[in-house]
N, C-alpha and C positions, 0 to 999 in steps of 0.2 A: 441537563447533562446523565445525571445517574439514569432516567427514564431510556435517553438515547444507549447507554453502555447496556442495559438491560436487553434491550429488545436485540439490539447487537449479538448479543451472546446467544439469545433465545434462536435467532435465525442463523447462527452457526451450529447450535446443536441438531438445529431441522434438519439444516441441509447434511449434516453426519448421519443423520436416520435416513434420510433419502436415499446417501449414496451407500451405506451399508449393507451388507448380505442382511436378510429376515434370517432367524434361526429355524430350522426344519422343524414344522409342526413334529414330527416322528420323537423328536427329544423332550417333548411337553405330554405328547400322547404314552410314552414308556413312562415317565415317571408317574402320570396319573395311574396306569395301570398296574405300576408296583405297588405304588400304595395303600390303592383302592379306594380311591379319594373321592369325597362328595362336593357336589357345588359349594356347599358352606363349608366346607373343612379350610380351618385357619391357614392360613399360606404367609410365610415370612421370607423375604427376599432382601440377602443380605448386600449391599453395595451393588443400587440399580441402574447407575449412570445412566444415559438415557432413557431406558427403561425398553431395550431391545427384547430381553428375555421377560419381561412384565406385560409385553403383548401377545408373547405363546401362552400365557397362564391365563390371561385374558380373554384369550381367543377360544378357550375350552370352558366359557360363561363361569368362573370361577366368581364368587360376589365376595370374598372376605380377605383381599390380600393386602399386607402390610409391609411398605419398604423401607428401606434404610438407608441412608445416601449421605456420606461423609460432607459432599461440596452442597452450600447451599445453592449456588447458579442451577446444579444437575436437579436440586431436588424442586426448585421454582419449576423447572423446565416439565419436571413430571408432572407436576400439578397441573400447568395449563394443559399438559399433554394428554393426559387421563382424564381430566372436569372431575376430580374430586370421586373417582370411581376405586381410589386407592388409598391407603393411608398412608402418608408419608412425614418419617420424623430425619430432621437433619442431624445427624451423629455418628461418631464413629460405633460400633458393634460393640469393642472394648467398653464404652462410656454410657450406651443405651441403658436407661432403667426398664427392665422386663418389666412386663403386665402382670398382672393377677392369675391370667390364663395361661396356656401352653399352646403351641401350636402341631398342628398337623403334619405339614411341612416344613423343612427350611431349605431354600435356595440359594446357591452363590451362582453365577455365572461370572467365570473369568476373574471373580473375587478371593476366594478362600486363602489364596497364597499373602492377600496381603495382612490379614486379620496377625494378631500378635499369638505366634503358637502356646504362648505359656496362657492364654487364656481362651481361646478359641474353642476348643473341645467340651471344655467344662463348662463354657457361659452356653455353649449350645444344646449341651444336657439338661442344662437347669432352665431349657426354654422350649424341648421340644415333649412333647406327651411320649406315656411309654407306647412303644412302637412305631413313634412316628420317623419321617422319612426323611435323613438328608441326602438333598441332591447337590453333587458337586458338580459343574462342566466346564472344559477350558475348549477354546476355538485359537485352531494353529492353521497359518498360511501353509499349507504342507505341498505344495509345486506349483509352479506355473510354467510359462514357456522359456525355458531355461538361457534360450540366445538373447532374447529381449532382456531379462532381468539379471546375466552378465553386461551387458551394456549399460544397463541402470545405475549398477554396483559400480561401473568403471566411473561413472560421472560422481555419485555420491561420494567415492571415496576419494576423490579431488578434493574436497572440503572437510573428509572427516566426517559425514552424515551417514548415520544409521537409522534407516529406516526399512520396517518392514524385513529384517533380518534375522527375528528369533530363528535359534538351532532348534529345527524341530525335534532331534535328539535329545536337545540339554531338556527342552520342556518336558516331554515324557519320563525321563529320570528323575524331576521335580515331582511332578505327579505319582510318580510311583513311591517317592520319601512320603508324599501326604499321605497315600494310602497305606502304608507300611505304619505311619504315624497312627492311623485311626486305627487301624488292625489290632495293634500293641496296646491302645488305650483299655481295651476288652469292656469296652461299655456300648458298642454294636454289633449286627449281627446279619444274615444274609447280604452279603456282598455281592452288588453285581456291577459290570464295566460293559459299557456300550461304547461303538463309533458309527458317527456318520460323516460319508462325503459327500460333495456338493459344491459348484463353481459358480463363480458368475464373471460375464463378461463388461470388461470396462470401455469405454470409450475413451480417446484422448483426455478430451473435456474433463469428465469425468474420473480419471485416474489421477489429474493434476489437481483436481478440486479434494479428491482425498488428499494428496499431499499437502493441499493449502491446511488440512484439517489437524495435521499431524503437529505435537507442539515443538519440536524438535525444528520441523519445516517451518513452520508459522513465525519463530523466533529471528531466523535469516532478514538479513539485509536485505531489501527489496532489491537493489542491484543483482544481487546474488540468485534471489528467487526467478526475477526477471531471465537471467542469463540460464540458468535451470532450466525454467518454462519450454525455453527456445529450443535447447540439448534432448527435453523429455519428447518433443513436438517430434522433433526429425526422427527420433529413434523409431516413435511408434507409427508414425505414417511409412517408414520404411518397412515396416511390418504390419500391413493389413488395416493398419488404424483400431487398432486393439488390442488390447491385454484380459487374456484368461487367469483368473487367478482360482486356485483350487483350495478348498479349505476342509479340515476335519474338525469334527468336537470330538471329545470323549466325556462320556457320562458316568459318573460314581456315584452308584444308590446304594444305601445302607440305611437301618433300620436301628433303634434305641431299644437298647434291651429292656 
């Protein structure tokens, strides 16, 4: 039974990887150029998830990559996915025991805001080399076909379901607060901020598969999901059977004094 459960979890994460966009290569090229990193530079990723950002680093042929992931199942998936090409620690960053060496670059993709504000910057300071790079980035659903989105949101609201509805403006406010926190710490310098935009077009079935991966949607009763799927299919089929979602990434770069 345990092996069946593990395999089902693996398939769910794999499906997520197949459906979700690939991070733009330019993000990792800009991190590399900013930090003047070498292929053997020591890189630490905090909160690696299924390894979407890890892929971007490995695609540039870095060969000394360490990942910290809080969830055991995600860490196991990462280990299987990358076939031991990265070192994976199952731990929170706050409880993770620093090695004796320090890193040339620390990266957080959609994860820095989850770290304990009382600890995160001091621990990163103690983990980075002098002039080491801290690269933080966040991905947002910036816009899409608003007519379709309004119709879909009407369906979700009927059952008080909140999906893909994060406010872009409020997210920017949170990033601004984090940037201010980092600047006021006075232990970093040479701040840079970059933006990247792209889109992905989903078919009806791909969009529904995306919903099924969402935690809040996954927990719904089967009869509610079945009814929702019918309504979603009908809306999308009325609109050329596809939905385009536009994404924006915001990358914040700085170096340790």
